C-alpha positions, -999 to 999 in steps of 0.1 A, spaced: 392 -454 167 406 -464 134 444 -459 135 470 -463 108 506 -466 120 534 -462 94 566 -479 105 569 -511 126 600 -500 145 604 -492 181 579 -464 184 554 -478 159 553 -513 174 550 -500 209 522 -476 199 504 -505 183 508 -526 214 495 -498 237 466 -486 215 456 -522 205 451 -529 242 425 -501 243 406 -520 215 414 -495 187 414 -508 152 451 -508 141 467 -511 107 505 -511 104 524 -504 72 561 -513 68 585 -525 40 600 -552 63 581 -584 60 599 -600 90 588 -571 112 553 -574 101 552 -612 107 565 -607 142 538 -581 149 511 -604 134 522 -632 157 520 -611 189 492 -585 183 456 -584 170 463 -559 142 462 -557 104 494 -553 84 503 -541 49 537 -543 32 546 -513 11 556 -477 8 536 -457 33 544 -424 17 522 -431 -13 485 -421 -15 477 -455 -30 491 -474 0 476 -451 25 442 -454 9 445 -492 9 453 -491 47 422 -469 53 440 -437 61 415 -416 42 388 -425 68 412 -429 98 408 -411 131 446 -410 134 477 -416 112 511 -420 129 541 -417 107 569 -433 127 595 -447 103 632 -441 108 633 -415 80 622 -379 88 614 -370 52 593 -401 47 574 -394 79 567 -357 70 555 -367 35 534 -396 48 516 -375 74 510 -347 49 496 -371 22 474 -388 48 460 -355 58 454 -346 22 434 -378 15 411 -373 45 427 -385 78 413 -367 108 446 -363 127 482 -369 116 514 -371 136 549 -373 122 579 -385 142 611 -366 134 647 -369 147 665 -340 132 662 -306 150 660 -288 117 624 -300 113 614 -300 150 628 -266 158 613 -251 126 646 -238 113 637 -216 83 601 -230 81 572 -242 102 571 -276 87 541 -287 107 520 -258 95 534 -258 59 526 -296 55 493 -295 73 504 -320 100 486 -318 133 517 -326 154 554 -332 150 569 -353 179 606 -359 186 610 -386 213 646 -376 218 638 -340 225 608 -349 248 630 -374 267 657 -348 272 631 -323 285 617 -349 309 652 -357 323 659 -320 327 626 -315 346 635 -344 369 670 -328 376 657 -293 380 626 -302 400 629 -334 420 595 -327 435 578 -320 402 542 -330 398 530 -350 368 516 -323 345 542 -326 318 517 -334 291 499 -300 295 512 -277 268 540 -301 259 558 -296 292 560 -258 289 544 -253 323 560 -269 354 546 -275 389 565 -284 420 561 -289 457 589 -269 475 596 -267 512 601 -231 525 636 -229 540 644 -211 573 663 -184 554 638 -179 526 632 -143 515 594 -149 514 589 -157 551 566 -132 569 555 -116 537 520 -117 522 516 -131 487 507 -97 473 541 -84 482 563 -113 469 565 -100 434 568 -133 417 583 -130 382 559 -129 353 551 -164 343 550 -179 378 522 -185 403 518 -198 438 489 -223 437 489 -241 471 503 -239 506 506 -269 530 508 -258 567 505 -282 597 496 -310 573 467 -290 558 467 -277 523 448 -246 511 445 -223 481 465 -191 488 450 -156 486 466 -122 482 468 -118 520 483 -152 527 516 -150 546 544 -174 541 557 -191 572 587 -213 581 578 -249 576 553 -243 548 554 -264 517 543 -244 487 532 -255 453 548 -233 426 537 -233 390 552 -215 361 569 -216 327 604 -228 323 619 -192 321 603 -179 353 605 -210 375 641 -208 386 639 -172 396 606 -177 415 620 -206 435 647 -184 449 621 -166 470 613 -198 489 645 -218 490 680 -213 505 697 -185 485 731 -203 491 724 -232 469 753 -253 457 761 -260 421 750 -295 411 775 -317 392 762 -337 363 781 -363 342 766 -374 309 777 -406 291 773 -403 254 767 -374 230 738 -380 207 712 -353 198 694 -360 231 725 -350 250 726 -316 232 690 -309 241 696 -319 277 726 -296 280 706 -267 266 677 -274 290 702 -274 319 721 -243 309 724 -221 340 748 -214 368 732 -241 390 746 -270 369 781 -280 361 780 -304 332 807 -328 320 799 -347 288 819 -378 280 820 -389 243 843 -416 230 843 -404 193 869 -377 189 851 -362 159 818 -361 177 834 -347 209 849 -318 189 815 -311 174 799 -310 208 826 -288 223 819 -263 195 781 -264 200 781 -265 238 807 -240 249 794 -239 285 798 -277 289 831 -295 296 833 -321 268 858 -350 274 869 -375 248 868 -405 271 847 -434 285 835 -423 319 831 -459 332 868 -467 324 881 -470 360 911 -448 353 889 -420 338 863 -424 366 890 -419 392 909 -391 374 877 -371 369 864 -378 405 831 -390 391 822 -406 424 816 -370 437 790 -361 410 754 -356 420 739 -373 389 752 -397 362 731 -399 331 737 -426 304 724 -414 270 740 -437 244 720 -455 218 728 -489 233 703 -499 261 727 -525 276 756 -501 277 734 -475 294 721 -499 320 755 -513 328 772 -479 328 746 -464 352 746 -494 375 784 -494 376 786 -456 383 760 -461 411 780 -489 426 811 -467 426 794 -440 448 775 -417 424 745 -403 443 719 -407 415 721 -427 383 697 -423 353 696 -445 322 679 -440 289 665 -472 275 645 -478 243 629 -511 252 603 -508 281 607 -545 289 640 -536 306 625 -510 329 615 -535 357 651 -546 360 667 -513 367 658 -508 404 673 -542 412 707 -531 399 706 -498 417 695 -474 390 674 -446 404 654 -436 373 650 -446 337 635 -429 307 622 -446 275 619 -424 244 593 -446 228 572 -445 259 575 -408 260 564 -406 223 534 -429 229 523 -407 258 524 -377 236 503 -394 210 478 -405 236 476 -370 249 468 -357 214 441 -384 211 424 -373 243 395 -351 233 377 -351 267 369 -316 279 380 -323 315 409 -344 328 425 -346 362 463 -345 360 475 -346 396 465 -342 433 480 -320 460 480 -325 497 468 -361 497 439 -353 474 427 -321 491 434 -301 459 433 -314 423 450 -302 391 428 -303 360 433 -298 323 400 -282 310 390 -271 275 369 -239 277 335 -244 262 314 -220 241 289 -216 270 315 -210 297 309 -182 322 346 -172 321 351 -163 284 359 -128 272 359 -113 307 390 -100 325 400 -125 353 399 -98 380 361 -94 374 353 -131 377 338 -137 412 330 -173 402 367 -182 405 370 -180 443 374 -218 445 398 -221 416 432 -208 405 438 -206 367 475 -216 365 480 -213 328 461 -209 295 470 -224 261 456 -207 230 467 -227 200 504 -232 205 508 -202 227 510 -208 265 510 -182 292 504 -177 329 475 -152 328 474 -119 346 444 -101 363 436 -83 330 438 -113 307 408 -129 292 401 -166 283 385 -175 250 363 -203 239 384 -232 227 414 -224 250 428 -250 273 434 -241 309 454 -256 337 432 -252 369 438 -260 406 408 -263 429 392 -282 458 388 -319 454 354 -332 445 342 -301 427 342 -315 392 305 -306 386 311 -270 396 343 -268 375 324 -282 345 296 -256 350 320 -227 352 346 -236 325 327 -258 301 292 -245 305 276 -279 302 
């Protein structure tokens, strides 16, 4: 592929490193000569110094014939203009990185559609969602890149007091937007049917959208769940998105922000969160707030070293789980050695999103269930597929597969018995391992 990357900062340089390793032809544009020299010394890429938002510079970089243009400077407006201009001069796909929620949340206008850009990505938002998924669903399976994380999948043990025990699946009345896709019993996993009865000791695989997932899990878990205590260090935009993603009665959140002005802003925005103007790793504050008793400590500040040290210190003081946000992936291998349980890198999240958009293969395995007995696939429905335009309840060819979710454009849903799938849709499918040829015949038609 011919790829033009605009901006040699953290996201742009890391994207060049990852994609260059896959032997793509990379050209990087930036206004900083020192950054470009550093990249030239360490990577086999072409560089240009100049303003990436102009058609002249983009044409000089080959954007008019490029398979992909990534606008990843530190300025949202420049990124939006760059991606739109690149699309206008002929680039096949264009991605713009944005920081501000006004653009990403489409406040007042769908900027992506209006400017003709294929995808807007916000690493801070995506990282907040990834942390929230990890906190909500410790057993979550790795399907986060299907439908931009709108569908979740988790292995969940059935508790002794679960409401679902002894009841067939047809009577469970799962909420709309949730589906049971696998049951492990006595170390054997199988696809559930309408008559399948839930038993004590089962491990079920539950899939659904974010709105329905929490309600559906209550059927299988202990109804007397305790509220989980979360402490956040730092109040950047990522913290706001994380608090919103965790907003429910199962989480008690305290957010520590050292800037009084920013703390007041956060308290006004997040009225369900306890905002404290203090440093949580100040020993006096840590003791006064009883932070050793929290379930999870998350360091979200813009300083990698502070996040690492803060998380490691909190863990050493008795916090059960410590999570650090780090921008530079070269730090990640150090974190386990200092006691940090998990780390998230916004620029790694961003590059994964970009790679997912580049993936045009019709079939991709995302995860395995039950030691590889069942597989989870992302499949693009072909024009010759046997399943298109027919209600799912009439499709006898689906006995070996469960359609978990369907994406049509930007719309994602868990389909019902009367729903139909159209050519060009993308489906999340669970089925027996080793049946790729049958899956291809049914869903792609090749």
